[in-house]
C-alpha positions as CSV (number, residue, x, y, z in Angstrom):
1,M,-3.3,16.2,-22.9
2,I,-4.2,16.9,-19.3
3,A,-7.3,14.8,-19.6
4,L,-5.3,11.9,-20.9
5,D,-2.7,12.3,-18.2
6,S,-5.4,12.2,-15.5
7,S,-6.9,9.1,-17.1
8,V,-3.6,7.3,-17.0
9,R,-3.1,8.3,-13.4
10,A,-6.6,7.1,-12.5
11,S,-5.9,3.8,-14.2
12,F,-2.5,3.5,-12.4
13,S,-4.1,4.2,-9.0
14,A,-7.0,1.8,-9.6
15,A,-4.6,-1.0,-10.5
16,N,-2.2,-0.5,-7.7
17,F,-4.5,0.6,-4.8
18,S,-7.3,-1.9,-5.5
19,A,-9.1,-4.2,-3.0
20,A,-7.0,-7.1,-4.3
21,N,-3.8,-5.4,-3.3
22,F,-5.0,-3.9,0.0
23,S,-7.0,-6.9,1.1
24,A,-7.5,-8.5,4.5
25,A,-4.8,-11.0,3.5
26,N,-2.2,-8.3,3.0
27,F,-3.1,-6.3,6.1
28,S,-3.6,-9.2,8.4
29,A,-2.5,-9.5,12.0
30,A,0.7,-11.2,10.8
31,N,1.7,-8.5,8.4
32,F,0.5,-5.3,10.0
33,S,1.0,-6.1,13.6
34,A,0.9,-4.1,16.8
35,V,4.7,-4.2,16.9
36,A,4.9,-2.5,13.5
37,I,2.4,0.1,14.5
38,S,4.1,0.9,17.8
39,D,7.3,1.1,15.9
40,S,5.7,3.7,13.7
41,R,6.5,1.7,10.6
42,I,4.4,0.5,7.7
43,L,5.6,-2.8,6.1
44,L,4.3,-3.6,2.7
45,P,3.9,-7.4,2.4
46,N,6.0,-9.0,-0.4
47,S,7.8,-5.7,-0.9
48,P,11.4,-4.7,-0.5
49,F,10.3,-1.2,0.7
50,L,10.0,-0.1,4.3
51,F,8.4,3.2,5.2
52,S,9.4,4.5,8.6
53,H,8.8,7.7,10.5
54,A,11.4,6.8,13.1
């Protein structure tokens, strides 16, 4: 059961945190700019979510 759970988690992680999702296109100067960094925020392109430390 634990091994299966770990396998599912591994597959989930691989699918969501792949090179295709976190590519140069997603983290380009336009999407992940100096303004966002200095604002202490991480914007996820094409996502309704905003993670902020402010």
